[in-house]
C-alpha beads as a LAMMPS data file, in Angstrom:
LAMMPS data file: protein, C-alpha beads

111 atoms
110 bonds

1 atom types
1 bond types

-500.0 500.0 xlo xhi
-500.0 500.0 ylo yhi
-500.0 500.0 zlo zhi

Masses

1 110.0

Atoms # bond

1 1 1 -121.186 348.136 413.173
2 1 1 -120.822 345.423 415.777
3 1 1 -118.523 345.978 418.747
4 1 1 -115.928 343.348 419.683
5 1 1 -116.912 340.733 422.240
6 1 1 -115.869 341.767 425.735
7 1 1 -113.801 339.508 427.951
8 1 1 -116.735 339.123 430.354
9 1 1 -119.060 338.006 427.545
10 1 1 -116.443 335.592 426.248
11 1 1 -115.930 334.077 429.718
12 1 1 -119.685 333.793 430.266
13 1 1 -120.170 331.991 426.958
14 1 1 -117.227 329.657 427.626
15 1 1 -118.712 328.792 431.043
16 1 1 -122.090 327.986 429.452
17 1 1 -120.460 325.750 426.843
18 1 1 -118.529 323.905 429.541
19 1 1 -121.648 323.341 431.672
20 1 1 -123.599 322.120 428.635
21 1 1 -120.771 319.725 427.752
22 1 1 -120.731 318.266 431.280
23 1 1 -124.529 317.880 431.285
24 1 1 -124.541 316.135 427.904
25 1 1 -121.978 313.592 429.087
26 1 1 -123.802 313.039 432.415
27 1 1 -127.234 312.651 430.841
28 1 1 -125.768 310.369 428.187
29 1 1 -124.384 308.070 430.871
30 1 1 -127.785 308.023 432.557
31 1 1 -129.575 307.214 429.302
32 1 1 -127.198 304.329 428.628
33 1 1 -127.889 302.956 432.115
34 1 1 -131.625 303.439 431.583
35 1 1 -131.465 301.527 428.320
36 1 1 -129.799 298.662 430.193
37 1 1 -132.761 298.442 432.643
38 1 1 -130.687 299.655 435.590
39 1 1 -132.212 300.184 439.029
40 1 1 -132.787 303.796 440.157
41 1 1 -129.705 303.670 442.406
42 1 1 -127.493 302.468 439.555
43 1 1 -129.100 305.023 437.235
44 1 1 -128.305 307.835 439.679
45 1 1 -124.766 306.530 440.118
46 1 1 -124.286 306.425 436.345
47 1 1 -125.408 310.043 436.039
48 1 1 -123.058 311.153 438.839
49 1 1 -120.126 309.245 437.345
50 1 1 -121.027 310.655 433.928
51 1 1 -120.995 314.178 435.348
52 1 1 -117.582 313.557 436.899
53 1 1 -116.235 312.166 433.639
54 1 1 -117.744 315.144 431.796
55 1 1 -116.042 317.547 434.201
56 1 1 -112.715 315.791 433.641
57 1 1 -113.210 315.964 429.884
58 1 1 -113.999 319.688 430.083
59 1 1 -110.786 320.308 432.016
60 1 1 -108.894 318.413 429.310
61 1 1 -110.670 319.798 426.225
62 1 1 -111.092 323.406 427.447
63 1 1 -108.083 323.983 429.728
64 1 1 -108.405 327.790 429.899
65 1 1 -111.010 330.061 431.383
66 1 1 -112.207 331.329 428.024
67 1 1 -109.980 334.380 427.938
68 1 1 -108.105 334.957 424.721
69 1 1 -104.764 336.723 424.768
70 1 1 -102.683 337.778 421.822
71 1 1 -99.385 335.965 421.461
72 1 1 -98.180 338.231 418.654
73 1 1 -95.657 340.848 419.637
74 1 1 -95.800 344.408 418.355
75 1 1 -92.574 343.910 416.394
76 1 1 -94.013 340.922 414.554
77 1 1 -95.527 341.883 411.194
78 1 1 -99.172 341.129 410.520
79 1 1 -100.982 341.000 407.218
80 1 1 -99.445 341.330 403.786
81 1 1 -96.850 343.631 402.381
82 1 1 -93.091 343.982 402.206
83 1 1 -92.540 343.511 405.955
84 1 1 -94.512 340.271 405.936
85 1 1 -92.687 338.986 402.841
86 1 1 -89.308 339.883 404.332
87 1 1 -90.137 338.113 407.607
88 1 1 -91.263 335.042 405.686
89 1 1 -88.034 334.977 403.647
90 1 1 -85.911 335.434 406.762
91 1 1 -87.694 332.552 408.483
92 1 1 -87.175 330.365 405.422
93 1 1 -83.485 331.331 405.296
94 1 1 -83.059 330.376 408.945
95 1 1 -84.853 327.057 408.578
96 1 1 -83.443 325.624 405.347
97 1 1 -80.717 327.984 404.273
98 1 1 -82.942 329.512 401.597
99 1 1 -81.820 330.109 398.049
100 1 1 -79.155 332.532 396.881
101 1 1 -81.907 334.699 395.359
102 1 1 -83.711 334.916 398.715
103 1 1 -80.552 335.950 400.510
104 1 1 -79.774 338.549 397.816
105 1 1 -83.298 339.982 398.076
106 1 1 -82.902 340.268 401.851
107 1 1 -79.674 342.240 401.389
108 1 1 -81.388 344.619 398.925
109 1 1 -84.292 345.224 401.319
110 1 1 -86.905 342.769 400.088
111 1 1 -87.219 343.671 396.388

Bonds

1 1 1 2
2 1 2 3
3 1 3 4
4 1 4 5
5 1 5 6
6 1 6 7
7 1 7 8
8 1 8 9
9 1 9 10
10 1 10 11
11 1 11 12
12 1 12 13
13 1 13 14
14 1 14 15
15 1 15 16
16 1 16 17
17 1 17 18
18 1 18 19
19 1 19 20
20 1 20 21
21 1 21 22
22 1 22 23
23 1 23 24
24 1 24 25
25 1 25 26
26 1 26 27
27 1 27 28
28 1 28 29
29 1 29 30
30 1 30 31
31 1 31 32
32 1 32 33
33 1 33 34
34 1 34 35
35 1 35 36
36 1 36 37
37 1 37 38
38 1 38 39
39 1 39 40
40 1 40 41
41 1 41 42
42 1 42 43
43 1 43 44
44 1 44 45
45 1 45 46
46 1 46 47
47 1 47 48
48 1 48 49
49 1 49 50
50 1 50 51
51 1 51 52
52 1 52 53
53 1 53 54
54 1 54 55
55 1 55 56
56 1 56 57
57 1 57 58
58 1 58 59
59 1 59 60
60 1 60 61
61 1 61 62
62 1 62 63
63 1 63 64
64 1 64 65
65 1 65 66
66 1 66 67
67 1 67 68
68 1 68 69
69 1 69 70
70 1 70 71
71 1 71 72
72 1 72 73
73 1 73 74
74 1 74 75
75 1 75 76
76 1 76 77
77 1 77 78
78 1 78 79
79 1 79 80
80 1 80 81
81 1 81 82
82 1 82 83
83 1 83 84
84 1 84 85
85 1 85 86
86 1 86 87
87 1 87 88
88 1 88 89
89 1 89 90
90 1 90 91
91 1 91 92
92 1 92 93
93 1 93 94
94 1 94 95
95 1 95 96
96 1 96 97
97 1 97 98
98 1 98 99
99 1 99 100
100 1 100 101
101 1 101 102
102 1 102 103
103 1 103 104
104 1 104 105
105 1 105 106
106 1 106 107
107 1 107 108
108 1 108 109
109 1 109 110
110 1 110 111
């Protein structure tokens, strides 16, 4: 059986993806400048600007550090079953008033 991914492994992988993303954008900018017959100074400037744009895009696209935290509380049901069905009916009753049958089933305990 495979163990879950540790937080350190997840952060390391996220860092590698971010670096690769920045490099792809930077090299792409350089290749576009190269295709336009740019001088070496302009080519280097295009790569640097591309790297800066790539870094800004990474901050926008991947705002976190790669850590994943659960937003589900312990009281919140997960999966299937009567608790899940009851929670779904209660949410529907709160949002649109539900149907009389839904409200009656809630009073009987989710039958």
